[in-house]
Residue, then its C-alpha position, 0 to 999 in steps of 0.5 A: m778376677p781376685e778371689t775375696i774370702l769373708g772369714d767362713k761366710e759365703f765369698e764374694n766375687i767369685p772366681s770365674i770357671r775360666s779364671k779358675s782354669l787360667r790359674i791352673n793353666l798358667n801354673e807352670n809346675i802343674y801338669g797331668t792327664f784327663a780321663e773322663i767317661g760317660a759325660g764327653q770331655e766337658t771338664v778339660r774343655n774349660f781348660f782349653r778354652a781358658g788359654g795356655a793348657s799346652g803347659t798343663i794338659a799331657k793327655t785328655m782322653s775318654a775311653y767311651d767303649k766298654d771293651f776299650s775302657d777294659a783293654i786300659y782299665g781292666e774288667e771289673k768284677d761286677g761288669r759295672y763301670v760307674t763305681e769307684s774301683r774304676l775310678r780308683k783304677m783310672l787315677t792309679h793307671e793315668i799317673d803311672l803312665i806319667e811318671e813311666r813317661i816323664a823324667r822327674k830329673k828333667h822336670p823336678n818341680k812338676m806336680f803331676f795330676a790325674y783328673a778323672n770321672t766316670v758317670a752316667t747322664i740321664d736316660f732317654a725316658k726319664k727315669y733314671k737321672g744318673h750319678g757318677w764318680v769323680g776324682i783327682k789324684y796328685q801332688v802339691d810337692p813333687k817330693e811328696d806321695y800323691n792326695e786323692i778326693m774322691l766323690h760321687v755325685r747324683f745328677h737332679e737335672n732333666e737334660a744329659l746336656l744341662q748335666q754335662i755342663t755342671l759336671g764340667i764345672l764341678g771338675v774345675n772347681l775339684i782341681y782348683g780347691a784341691y791346688y789352693k784349698y788343700d789346707q782348708p778341706k771344709k771351704l774346699l768342699r763348699y766351693l765344689y759349688d761355685h757356679i752350681d745350684k745345689d739343686k742341679i747336683e748332688i755329693d753324697t760322698i766324699n773321702f780325702s787320703g794322703p800326706k796333705f789330708e791326714e789329719v781330716d777325718n771323713r766322717l766329719m767331711s761327710l757331715q759337712l755335705i748335710k751341713n751345707g745342704m749338699t746331700e739329705a743323707i750319708m752313711f758310715g759302715p761298721d768299720g766307721n769309714n764313709i760308705l755310699p748309700a747305694k751301695i748298701l741300700y740297693k734293693k735291700n730290705i731295710l729295717a731302721l731305727r731313730g734315735s739320739f743314741r746319746p749314748v746307745t743304752k741297753v733300751n736301744i739294743d733290746m729294741y733292735e735285737n727284738s724288731y729285727e728277729m720279728f722283721l726277719q720273720e715276715k714274708k719276703v725277708e731274707k737275712e742276706r738281703t737285709e740291712v739294719i741302720f741306726e739312723i740320727t737326724l741332724s736336728n737330734l746334733r744341734a747344740e744351741g742352733e749349731i751342729d755339736e760335731e764332737d757330739f756327732m763323732d761320739r755317737a758315730k764312733l760308739l755305733c760303729s765300734l758295736g758293728h752297727t751302720v750308721m746313717i745321719s740325715n735332715f729328715q725330721e719327718y718319717y715319711k721323708l726317711v721312707e722316701y730316701f730308701s724308696r730311692f733304692t728299694k721296692n722291698r719290705l721296709g720296718l721302722a722301729m720306735g717307741v711309743n712317744n715317735l708313734v704318737d708324734i707321727f700322728d700329731e698334725k703340726y708337722y704336715r702344715h707345710l704339706s698341702g695334703g697335710i697329713l693325710e699327704a704325709f701318711g700317703k707317702l709313709f704307709f702306701k710303701d710295704l712298710k711296718v712299724y714295730l712298736y716298742p712299749m713305754c712303762d708309766p714309773e708311777t702305775n707300772e702300766y705298759t703303753t702298747s699300740e692297743n692303748l696309746k692316745v693319739h689326738p681324738r681327730m687323728k684316732e681313726l686314721y690311727k686305728f685304720f693303719k693299726y688294723n690293717g697290721k701296719v703296726v705292730d707290738i714288740k712283745d719279748f722287750n725287757p721289762d727290767i730296762l724300760n725306766i733307762f733314758s738316754r738323757e739320764v745316762l748322759e746327764m750321770i756320765e757329765s756329772g761323774e754319778e756312779s752306776w750308769e755304766e749298768m745301764l748300757p750294754p756290755g762293753v759300751s761303758e768300756i769304750i766311753r772311758e777309753k775315748k773319753l766320750f760324752g765329757y766323761t773324765e776320769k774321777p780323781k783318786v782319793a788317797k787313802 
């Protein structure tokens, strides 16, 4: 069946899984290995069924027994098998074998590949839905180095058989996209869900590398995962690279700061430093088991209805360059953020926020879609081991501070607020710097864009230099005036 693409819209006449497999099989130059662990050989099964696989499949295997798997690919330091490290070893090992066993002189036009996955499907008790790593290492030119696409998935279906079928379809889509859509990585990403409902499987991390993907920014590709509804949150480490959320958050104490960070100001850093110090004083909070997350919601990344990708990159680069871990999410409400963290940890959670953010939390209009309204949201938010660290606000006219003691919520919410306040769920940040409370990101941004002076002094040390150097947030050099 031919493929029809209508611009950037969802395309019609999607090629079937069989037709995709057959197209790969009938390409006389595509040749490689399938290695699948944990869910049977679900991907390669599609290629066998399509027919014509003898010229494509060099070998297929499933080193299902752990000891046998270790004998082939080596042991992991942490003793785990469903890891990025294991996937990388599988891909490298299989490609090395092809290169070793197949003479290039005899097959000068062969484009070698190794497809691999290592997964854990749902358990018998159905408490653990399962997850896995999927990847391909391959050539699109026999004379070029190998490209890699590696992704992490989380299963949402409640039957192991259904998860296996979905994984097999995803594998075909990945191999097909790797060969026929590598020059359009954003479309390649969308097409991974051909014939798969997005509620069946979640892709929460993806990385491209190799000569065909030299211009690909993996952070922007991760942003597409949220934009396309493939996941709810993505994360970047201080080095600026994609990082698997579970790797950072698992069994950790988590302190989160939500903001626009456009750009990050002295107020943001003062809030971070003070709340972090307070968080570490809490019982059962150990510094070595604590992560601080700077979170930006997707709604704050939109400009005129579309995500401004350049603006996103500016914020991510800036926060990462300051040594922080950045999270981008589609959680408008705080309770959804807390629920997300609770997937990975039962340890203490902290939210650092300003007065306006806390007032918004107690606004009923944000919870009309819930059958239980604001009470349902607060049950999800505060029944966890959670504490809010509140940064004060200063009235520029009266110079009076608004804190947890005198902030005003809607009269109907007053008793609810008191309940959480006097049960220790909301505490004030008291050691704040009063000299910086009149700094607002939006005003700094306006000053940068208009070329005004003195915006530098509103930012933490080193930030203005980064903005100038990388021309972030619309910054341009002023023309020098001749003397």
